[in-house]
py3Dmol code that shows the C-alpha trace and the ligand (Angstrom):
import py3Dmol

protein = """\
ATOM      1  CA  MET A   1       8.815  -6.604   5.806  1.00  0.00           C
ATOM      2  CA  GLU A   2       5.927  -6.016   7.630  1.00  0.00           C
ATOM      3  CA  LYS A   3       2.723  -7.290   5.819  1.00  0.00           C
ATOM      4  CA  PHE A   4      -0.898  -5.621   6.045  1.00  0.00           C
ATOM      5  CA  PRO A   5      -4.260  -6.933   5.559  1.00  0.00           C
ATOM      6  CA  ALA A   6      -5.739  -5.385   2.341  1.00  0.00           C
ATOM      7  CA  VAL A   7      -9.248  -4.530   1.123  1.00  0.00           C
ATOM      8  CA  PHE A   8      -9.875  -4.469  -2.601  1.00  0.00           C
ATOM      9  CA  ILE A   9     -12.681  -2.271  -3.513  1.00  0.00           C
ATOM     10  CA  ASP A  10     -14.550  -1.960  -6.926  1.00  0.00           C
ATOM     11  CA  ARG A  11     -15.286   1.774  -8.035  1.00  0.00           C
ATOM     12  CA  ASP A  12     -18.587   2.186 -10.055  1.00  0.00           C
ATOM     13  CA  GLY A  13     -21.643   1.108  -7.902  1.00  0.00           C
ATOM     14  CA  THR A  14     -19.506   0.508  -4.833  1.00  0.00           C
ATOM     15  CA  MET A  15     -17.407   3.782  -4.287  1.00  0.00           C
ATOM     16  CA  ASN A  16     -19.487   6.044  -6.504  1.00  0.00           C
ATOM     17  CA  ILE A  17     -23.111   6.203  -7.574  1.00  0.00           C
ATOM     18  CA  GLU A  18     -23.555   4.057 -10.655  1.00  0.00           C
ATOM     19  CA  ALA A  19     -24.036   6.149 -13.686  1.00  0.00           C
ATOM     20  CA  GLY A  20     -23.025   4.010 -16.724  1.00  0.00           C
ATOM     21  CA  TYR A  21     -19.956   5.068 -18.624  1.00  0.00           C
ATOM     22  CA  ILE A  22     -18.722   8.061 -16.770  1.00  0.00           C
ATOM     23  CA  ASP A  23     -17.134  10.527 -18.984  1.00  0.00           C
ATOM     24  CA  HIS A  24     -17.225  13.904 -16.731  1.00  0.00           C
ATOM     25  CA  PRO A  25     -16.197  14.396 -13.316  1.00  0.00           C
ATOM     26  CA  ASP A  26     -19.736  16.032 -12.539  1.00  0.00           C
ATOM     27  CA  ASN A  27     -21.149  12.520 -12.849  1.00  0.00           C
ATOM     28  CA  PHE A  28     -18.836  10.909 -10.602  1.00  0.00           C
ATOM     29  CA  ASN A  29     -19.982  11.031  -7.018  1.00  0.00           C
ATOM     30  CA  LEU A  30     -19.075   9.077  -3.933  1.00  0.00           C
ATOM     31  CA  TYR A  31     -21.876   7.537  -2.029  1.00  0.00           C
ATOM     32  CA  PRO A  32     -22.008   9.689   1.364  1.00  0.00           C
ATOM     33  CA  PHE A  33     -20.851   6.931   3.597  1.00  0.00           C
ATOM     34  CA  VAL A  34     -17.687   6.078   1.435  1.00  0.00           C
ATOM     35  CA  PRO A  35     -15.155   8.334   3.125  1.00  0.00           C
ATOM     36  CA  GLN A  36     -16.028   7.126   6.628  1.00  0.00           C
ATOM     37  CA  ALA A  37     -15.747   3.428   5.218  1.00  0.00           C
ATOM     38  CA  VAL A  38     -12.070   3.979   3.849  1.00  0.00           C
ATOM     39  CA  ARG A  39     -11.006   6.205   6.905  1.00  0.00           C
ATOM     40  CA  LEU A  40     -11.979   3.151   9.137  1.00  0.00           C
ATOM     41  CA  LEU A  41      -9.838   0.811   7.074  1.00  0.00           C
ATOM     42  CA  ASN A  42      -6.905   3.395   7.014  1.00  0.00           C
ATOM     43  CA  THR A  43      -7.151   3.702  10.934  1.00  0.00           C
ATOM     44  CA  HIS A  44      -7.279   0.101  11.538  1.00  0.00           C
ATOM     45  CA  GLY A  45      -4.243  -0.470   9.433  1.00  0.00           C
ATOM     46  CA  PHE A  46      -5.717  -2.009   6.212  1.00  0.00           C
ATOM     47  CA  LEU A  47      -4.396  -1.235   2.724  1.00  0.00           C
ATOM     48  CA  VAL A  48      -7.109   0.163   0.599  1.00  0.00           C
ATOM     49  CA  ILE A  49      -7.045  -0.578  -3.180  1.00  0.00           C
ATOM     50  CA  VAL A  50      -9.358   0.289  -5.671  1.00  0.00           C
ATOM     51  CA  LEU A  51      -9.734  -2.139  -8.831  1.00  0.00           C
ATOM     52  CA  THR A  52     -11.969  -0.989 -11.826  1.00  0.00           C
ATOM     53  CA  ASN A  53     -12.658  -2.017 -15.216  1.00  0.00           C
ATOM     54  CA  GLN A  54     -12.817   0.810 -17.744  1.00  0.00           C
ATOM     55  CA  ALA A  55     -13.554  -0.466 -20.868  1.00  0.00           C
ATOM     56  CA  GLY A  56     -15.009   2.604 -21.771  1.00  0.00           C
ATOM     57  CA  VAL A  57     -11.449   3.584 -22.759  1.00  0.00           C
ATOM     58  CA  GLY A  58     -11.220   0.598 -24.862  1.00  0.00           C
ATOM     59  CA  ARG A  59     -14.430   1.070 -26.709  1.00  0.00           C
ATOM     60  CA  GLY A  60     -13.321   4.774 -27.474  1.00  0.00           C
ATOM     61  CA  TYR A  61     -15.988   6.396 -25.152  1.00  0.00           C
ATOM     62  CA  PHE A  62     -13.425   8.386 -23.386  1.00  0.00           C
ATOM     63  CA  GLY A  63      -9.593   8.600 -22.797  1.00  0.00           C
ATOM     64  CA  GLU A  64      -7.125   7.406 -20.139  1.00  0.00           C
ATOM     65  CA  ASP A  65      -6.881  11.113 -19.127  1.00  0.00           C
ATOM     66  CA  ASN A  66     -10.668  11.224 -18.227  1.00  0.00           C
ATOM     67  CA  VAL A  67     -10.171   8.165 -15.971  1.00  0.00           C
ATOM     68  CA  GLU A  68      -7.317   9.895 -14.160  1.00  0.00           C
ATOM     69  CA  THR A  69      -9.432  13.075 -13.729  1.00  0.00           C
ATOM     70  CA  LEU A  70     -12.148  11.053 -12.024  1.00  0.00           C
ATOM     71  CA  HIS A  71      -9.656   9.432  -9.853  1.00  0.00           C
ATOM     72  CA  SER A  72      -8.262  12.809  -8.775  1.00  0.00           C
ATOM     73  CA  LYS A  73     -11.632  13.764  -7.845  1.00  0.00           C
ATOM     74  CA  MET A  74     -12.061  10.472  -5.935  1.00  0.00           C
ATOM     75  CA  ARG A  75      -8.982  10.959  -3.937  1.00  0.00           C
ATOM     76  CA  SER A  76      -9.677  14.659  -3.350  1.00  0.00           C
ATOM     77  CA  GLU A  77     -13.301  13.867  -2.022  1.00  0.00           C
ATOM     78  CA  LEU A  78     -11.917  11.125   0.155  1.00  0.00           C
ATOM     79  CA  SER A  79      -9.179  13.388   1.493  1.00  0.00           C
ATOM     80  CA  LYS A  80     -11.832  15.844   2.577  1.00  0.00           C
ATOM     81  CA  GLY A  81     -13.259  13.206   4.628  1.00  0.00           C
ATOM     82  CA  GLY A  82      -9.881  12.286   6.089  1.00  0.00           C
ATOM     83  CA  ALA A  83      -9.489   9.063   4.040  1.00  0.00           C
ATOM     84  CA  ARG A  84      -7.008   7.965   1.484  1.00  0.00           C
ATOM     85  CA  LEU A  85      -6.361   5.103  -1.076  1.00  0.00           C
ATOM     86  CA  ASP A  86      -3.018   3.258  -1.092  1.00  0.00           C
ATOM     87  CA  ALA A  87      -3.452   2.419  -4.891  1.00  0.00           C
ATOM     88  CA  VAL A  88      -5.907   2.536  -7.618  1.00  0.00           C
ATOM     89  CA  TYR A  89      -5.576   0.106 -10.569  1.00  0.00           C
ATOM     90  CA  TYR A  90      -7.896   0.180 -13.807  1.00  0.00           C
ATOM     91  CA  CYS A  91      -8.195  -1.989 -16.862  1.00  0.00           C
ATOM     92  CA  PRO A  92      -8.705   0.123 -20.143  1.00  0.00           C
ATOM     93  CA  HIS A  93      -8.949  -2.946 -22.403  1.00  0.00           C
ATOM     94  CA  HIS A  94     -11.828  -4.493 -24.462  1.00  0.00           C
ATOM     95  CA  THR A  95     -11.496  -7.037 -27.048  1.00  0.00           C
ATOM     96  CA  SER A  96     -13.972  -5.025 -29.275  1.00  0.00           C
ATOM     97  CA  SER A  97     -11.791  -2.023 -29.182  1.00  0.00           C
ATOM     98  CA  LYS A  98     -10.612  -0.358 -32.606  1.00  0.00           C
ATOM     99  CA  ASP A  99      -7.393   0.564 -31.190  1.00  0.00           C
ATOM    100  CA  PRO A 100      -4.675  -2.157 -31.195  1.00  0.00           C
ATOM    101  CA  LYS A 101      -3.248  -0.803 -27.824  1.00  0.00           C
ATOM    102  CA  TYR A 102      -6.622  -1.640 -26.058  1.00  0.00           C
ATOM    103  CA  ALA A 103      -7.848  -4.459 -28.287  1.00  0.00           C
ATOM    104  CA  VAL A 104      -6.340  -6.840 -26.066  1.00  0.00           C
ATOM    105  CA  ASP A 105      -7.656 -10.088 -24.464  1.00  0.00           C
ATOM    106  CA  CYS A 106      -5.749  -8.910 -21.172  1.00  0.00           C
ATOM    107  CA  ASN A 107      -5.402 -10.509 -17.931  1.00  0.00           C
ATOM    108  CA  CYS A 108      -6.426  -7.556 -16.009  1.00  0.00           C
ATOM    109  CA  ARG A 109     -10.184  -7.346 -16.829  1.00  0.00           C
ATOM    110  CA  LYS A 110     -12.126  -8.559 -13.767  1.00  0.00           C
ATOM    111  CA  PRO A 111     -12.959 -11.260 -12.997  1.00  0.00           C
ATOM    112  CA  ARG A 112      -9.493 -12.079 -14.397  1.00  0.00           C
ATOM    113  CA  THR A 113      -6.669 -11.461 -11.559  1.00  0.00           C
ATOM    114  CA  GLY A 114      -4.216  -9.190 -13.125  1.00  0.00           C
ATOM    115  CA  MET A 115      -4.959  -6.209 -11.080  1.00  0.00           C
ATOM    116  CA  ILE A 116      -4.634  -8.086  -7.821  1.00  0.00           C
ATOM    117  CA  ASP A 117      -1.501  -9.861  -9.113  1.00  0.00           C
ATOM    118  CA  LYS A 118      -0.037  -6.352  -9.693  1.00  0.00           C
ATOM    119  CA  ALA A 119      -1.024  -5.213  -6.374  1.00  0.00           C
ATOM    120  CA  LEU A 120       0.526  -8.035  -4.722  1.00  0.00           C
ATOM    121  CA  SER A 121       3.755  -7.305  -6.485  1.00  0.00           C
ATOM    122  CA  GLU A 122       3.796  -3.559  -5.392  1.00  0.00           C
ATOM    123  CA  LEU A 123       2.307  -3.476  -2.102  1.00  0.00           C
ATOM    124  CA  PRO A 124       2.943  -5.430   1.245  1.00  0.00           C
ATOM    125  CA  VAL A 125      -0.171  -7.349   1.312  1.00  0.00           C
ATOM    126  CA  ASP A 126      -0.668 -10.097   3.800  1.00  0.00           C
ATOM    127  CA  THR A 127      -2.219 -12.560   1.474  1.00  0.00           C
ATOM    128  CA  GLY A 128      -3.727 -14.439   4.307  1.00  0.00           C
ATOM    129  CA  ARG A 129      -6.063 -11.361   5.100  1.00  0.00           C
ATOM    130  CA  MET A 130      -7.636 -10.056   1.881  1.00  0.00           C
ATOM    131  CA  PHE A 131     -11.183  -8.957   1.338  1.00  0.00           C
ATOM    132  CA  ILE A 132     -12.900  -7.685  -1.718  1.00  0.00           C
ATOM    133  CA  ILE A 133     -16.135  -5.374  -1.911  1.00  0.00           C
ATOM    134  CA  GLY A 134     -18.121  -5.135  -5.070  1.00  0.00           C
ATOM    135  CA  ASP A 135     -21.491  -4.813  -6.728  1.00  0.00           C
ATOM    136  CA  LYS A 136     -21.055  -7.397  -9.455  1.00  0.00           C
ATOM    137  CA  MET A 137     -20.357 -11.155  -9.485  1.00  0.00           C
ATOM    138  CA  SER A 138     -17.134 -10.384 -11.580  1.00  0.00           C
ATOM    139  CA  ASP A 139     -15.808  -8.762  -8.360  1.00  0.00           C
ATOM    140  CA  ILE A 140     -16.944 -11.842  -6.258  1.00  0.00           C
ATOM    141  CA  LYS A 141     -15.232 -14.218  -8.751  1.00  0.00           C
ATOM    142  CA  LEU A 142     -12.062 -12.390  -8.793  1.00  0.00           C
ATOM    143  CA  GLY A 143     -12.240 -12.609  -4.889  1.00  0.00           C
ATOM    144  CA  ARG A 144     -12.856 -16.139  -4.993  1.00  0.00           C
ATOM    145  CA  LYS A 145      -9.873 -16.746  -7.249  1.00  0.00           C
ATOM    146  CA  THR A 146      -7.364 -14.873  -5.113  1.00  0.00           C
ATOM    147  CA  GLY A 147      -8.404 -16.097  -1.838  1.00  0.00           C
ATOM    148  CA  CYS A 148     -10.401 -12.818  -0.642  1.00  0.00           C
ATOM    149  CA  ARG A 149     -13.476 -12.980   1.694  1.00  0.00           C
ATOM    150  CA  THR A 150     -16.087 -11.716  -0.674  1.00  0.00           C
ATOM    151  CA  TYR A 151     -18.616  -8.880  -0.034  1.00  0.00           C
ATOM    152  CA  LEU A 152     -21.423  -8.220  -2.586  1.00  0.00           C
ATOM    153  CA  VAL A 153     -23.088  -4.819  -1.703  1.00  0.00           C
ATOM    154  CA  LYS A 154     -26.583  -3.792  -2.685  1.00  0.00           C
ATOM    155  CA  THR A 155     -25.580  -0.634  -4.188  1.00  0.00           C
ATOM    156  CA  GLY A 156     -25.111  -0.106  -7.933  1.00  0.00           C
ATOM    157  CA  TYR A 157     -25.915  -3.451  -9.787  1.00  0.00           C
ATOM    158  CA  GLY A 158     -25.670  -5.321  -6.395  1.00  0.00           C
ATOM    159  CA  LEU A 159     -29.259  -5.680  -5.533  1.00  0.00           C
ATOM    160  CA  ARG A 160     -29.970  -7.354  -8.941  1.00  0.00           C
ATOM    161  CA  GLU A 161     -26.837  -9.452  -8.763  1.00  0.00           C
ATOM    162  CA  ALA A 162     -27.796 -10.483  -5.162  1.00  0.00           C
ATOM    163  CA  GLU A 163     -31.326 -11.595  -6.390  1.00  0.00           C
ATOM    164  CA  LYS A 164     -29.655 -13.754  -9.381  1.00  0.00           C
ATOM    165  CA  ASN A 165     -27.006 -15.065  -7.023  1.00  0.00           C
ATOM    166  CA  PRO A 166     -28.361 -15.452  -3.456  1.00  0.00           C
ATOM    167  CA  GLY A 167     -25.384 -17.591  -2.241  1.00  0.00           C
ATOM    168  CA  GLY A 168     -23.039 -15.734  -4.495  1.00  0.00           C
ATOM    169  CA  ALA A 169     -20.725 -14.124  -2.136  1.00  0.00           C
ATOM    170  CA  ASP A 170     -19.415 -14.789   1.511  1.00  0.00           C
ATOM    171  CA  VAL A 171     -21.613 -11.849   2.765  1.00  0.00           C
ATOM    172  CA  ILE A 172     -24.367  -9.845   1.001  1.00  0.00           C
ATOM    173  CA  THR A 173     -24.580  -6.570   2.820  1.00  0.00           C
ATOM    174  CA  ASP A 174     -26.059  -3.135   2.216  1.00  0.00           C
ATOM    175  CA  ASN A 175     -23.207  -1.041   1.133  1.00  0.00           C
ATOM    176  CA  ILE A 176     -19.355  -0.520   1.366  1.00  0.00           C
ATOM    177  CA  LEU A 177     -19.801   0.740   4.959  1.00  0.00           C
ATOM    178  CA  SER A 178     -21.533  -2.256   6.354  1.00  0.00           C
ATOM    179  CA  ALA A 179     -19.047  -4.453   4.588  1.00  0.00           C
ATOM    180  CA  VAL A 180     -16.071  -2.592   6.234  1.00  0.00           C
ATOM    181  CA  LEU A 181     -17.751  -2.996   9.517  1.00  0.00           C
ATOM    182  CA  ASP A 182     -18.032  -6.584   9.163  1.00  0.00           C
ATOM    183  CA  ILE A 183     -14.432  -6.812   8.012  1.00  0.00           C
ATOM    184  CA  LEU A 184     -13.328  -5.063  11.300  1.00  0.00           C
ATOM    185  CA  LYS A 185     -15.469  -7.121  13.351  1.00  0.00           C
ATOM    186  CA  ILE A 186     -14.181 -10.415  11.728  1.00  0.00           C
ATOM    187  CA  SER A 187     -10.453  -9.248  11.990  1.00  0.00           C
ATOM    188  CA  GLN A 188     -10.671  -8.444  15.644  1.00  0.00           C
ATOM    189  CA  GLN A 189     -12.041 -11.854  16.351  1.00  0.00           C
ATOM    190  CA  ALA A 190      -9.258 -13.503  14.333  1.00  0.00           C
ATOM    191  CA  GLN A 191      -6.597 -11.889  16.370  1.00  0.00           C
ATOM    192  CA  PRO A 192      -7.834 -11.957  20.281  1.00  0.00           C
ATOM    193  CA  ASP A 193      -4.177 -11.952  21.398  1.00  0.00           C
ATOM    194  CA  GLN A 194      -4.065  -8.113  20.292  1.00  0.00           C
ATOM    195  CA  THR A 195      -7.042  -7.157  22.456  1.00  0.00           C
ATOM    196  CA  PRO A 196      -5.518  -5.312  25.598  1.00  0.00           C
ATOM    197  CA  ALA A 197      -6.295  -7.232  28.749  1.00  0.00           C
TER     198      ALA A 197
END
"""
ligand_1 = """\
1
MG
Mg -19.196 -1.899 -9.969
"""
view = py3Dmol.view(width=600, height=400)
view.addModel(protein, "pdb")
view.setStyle({"model": 0}, {"cartoon": {"style": "trace"}})
view.addModel(ligand_1, "xyz")
view.setStyle({"model": 1}, {"stick": {}})
view.zoomTo()
view.show()
């Protein structure tokens, strides 16, 4: 089966403006450059996979239906910009949950690897060409564990994270779009044989 390079992208603070625990679609708003960033990955043959910790479910702040509603809005806003996601995975767990269904010391809460493990089992990912973009060190740690090239963006919590961890990621960059442009540049350099003469 043909395999494709993949970019794993954090949601809050990377795709959408950081707004704490988001319990209503009105508070879920993509950064304006996000559709372009995702579209560039789509047109260059990358799988685009969003990974998000949603402990607000486990903590009882909102239900999984709310998470799904936000993800519908995310896909529809991207679609208006000609962009699409290949998959979205979220972790609803938190060990403090009062609901035994969610009070799980799970393997999917970032920086644990469960969501990427699942993506690799479900999608044709070329594991030698994986990238992760996020605004927290938990994203970067996950990327390190799974062999991704890591991008810490300065949106969301990223500026604070970058100040605390100046050498924390392979690349510290302004936002998801600048990260994607670097990924495309690196990927072209890595495959000079595909460049037309
Ligand atoms: Mg984030």
